[in-house]
N, C-alpha and C positions, 0 to 999 in steps of 0.2 A: 526773824525772819533769815528762812535759809537759804542759800543760794541754787541755781538751777543742779549743778553737777553731784550736790548733795541731798536733792529733792530724787535724783533719778536713781539714785546708788542706791538710795533707801526705798524708795518703790520697788528696784528690783529685789531688794530682798526682802520684802514683804511679799510681793509674790509668790518669789520661791518658796518661803517659809510657810504662808497661806496652802500653798499646794503642794507643798509637803506634807499638813495636817490632816488635810482632806483626805488625802490620797493613803497615806498610810498609819494614821493615829487614831481616824473617826472608825468606829465597828458599828456603822448604819449602812445599811443595806440601799440606802436612798443617795449615799456620796456615790453611785457610780458613774460613769463616765462624763464628770466633770470636768472642764478644761479652765484653765483660771487666764484669761484671754489679756488684762492690763490691770494696770492702779494706777488711781490720779490723787497723788499725796498732794493737802493744804500744802499753800505755802506755809503758814503757820505751825503745819507739823501735827495740829489737833485734830484734824479727819482725814479719812482716805475712803476713797472708794474704788471696790474692787469689783469688778466685771469678769462675769462666769460663762459660760455657754455648755450645755447640755445637748447632746443626743440623748434621741426620744421623742414622744409622746408631747400633747400639753401637758397630758396629767403629770408625767414624769417631771416637766419641769416646775409644775405648780410644787411636787414634794420636795425636789429639789428646794426650791425658793425657802419650804417653810422650813427644810431641815439645815439650811445655811445660818438662817436668824435664829433659831435655836441653838444652834453649835457655836454663833459667832462669838459670844465668854470666851469659850474654853480657846476659838483659833484666835481671838486675842490675843490671850494669855500665852501662847506660842510664839508670837509675834514677838512680844515684848521681849521675850525670854532673847532675842538673838540682835535688838534696834538697841544700841548706845545711845538712848535719849533719855531728856528726864521725864517726858510724858509719853504714854504709848498712844498712839494715834486712833480715835474710835472707829472703828471700821463700819462699813455701809455697803450691803451689797446689790449690783444691778447685771441683770440679766442683756447679755449682750447679743443681738442677733447678728454682726457682723456678717458672720460664715454662712446662717439663712440666705441673706440676703446675695451675697456674694454668687453660691451656686443657686440662686434664682434667675440674677443679673446673664452667668454662663449658660444656661437654658435656653434664656429669651436669646443671648446671641447665637447658640447653636441653630435654634428653629428660623431665626432668620438668615443665618446663611445657607442652609438649607432653600429656603423658600428660594434665596436669590439663585442659585444654583440652578434649580427648574426651571428659572425665567430665562437665564442665561449660564448655558454650561462651563464658559471657560471664564466666569469670574472666580476670582480667589481663588485660581489657579494653586497657588502653595499651603490653601486650608485645606484641612481637614477635618471634621468633627470628634466630638472625644469619642461616641462610641459609634464605628461604622457602621452603613447602612445591611451589609451580607458578610460573610465571615470573609475573612483573607484566607484562600489557601495557599499552604508552604510546603515545599516539596523537603525532605530528608537531605538533599544536595547542598541544598545552600548553608544548611548546616555543619559540613564537616569540616574536620581539622585537617589541616596539611601535615602528612606526614613524612 
């Protein structure tokens, strides 16, 4: 059993090496727009869960999942080269939908604040939505540099 600091160090190294292998060493067009979000290494160092995120449609996500499963052995060998352990952890791939959930929550909060502003125009005085309702006009005088 490894201590927490050792596990954190190995997780960071696995994440870094797996991401490098996917980005630069795989010659597969399905490997575009993949982000390794995190790794969870078992305390016995036998298995590692690698969480990834993909930009694109549901079909792109399915293609990426199949590609990662088929390239798993190659990526595991690349990870083994940089780890100084007796046993290389077995890699399992998991789709991480955290980014999608964050985006959805942000969208819902923006809608709630806009609806609240319609009811009470002075509510949330310091808050501005991510996307302004109408374009903001600026003049060139605001951007003049002093001489």
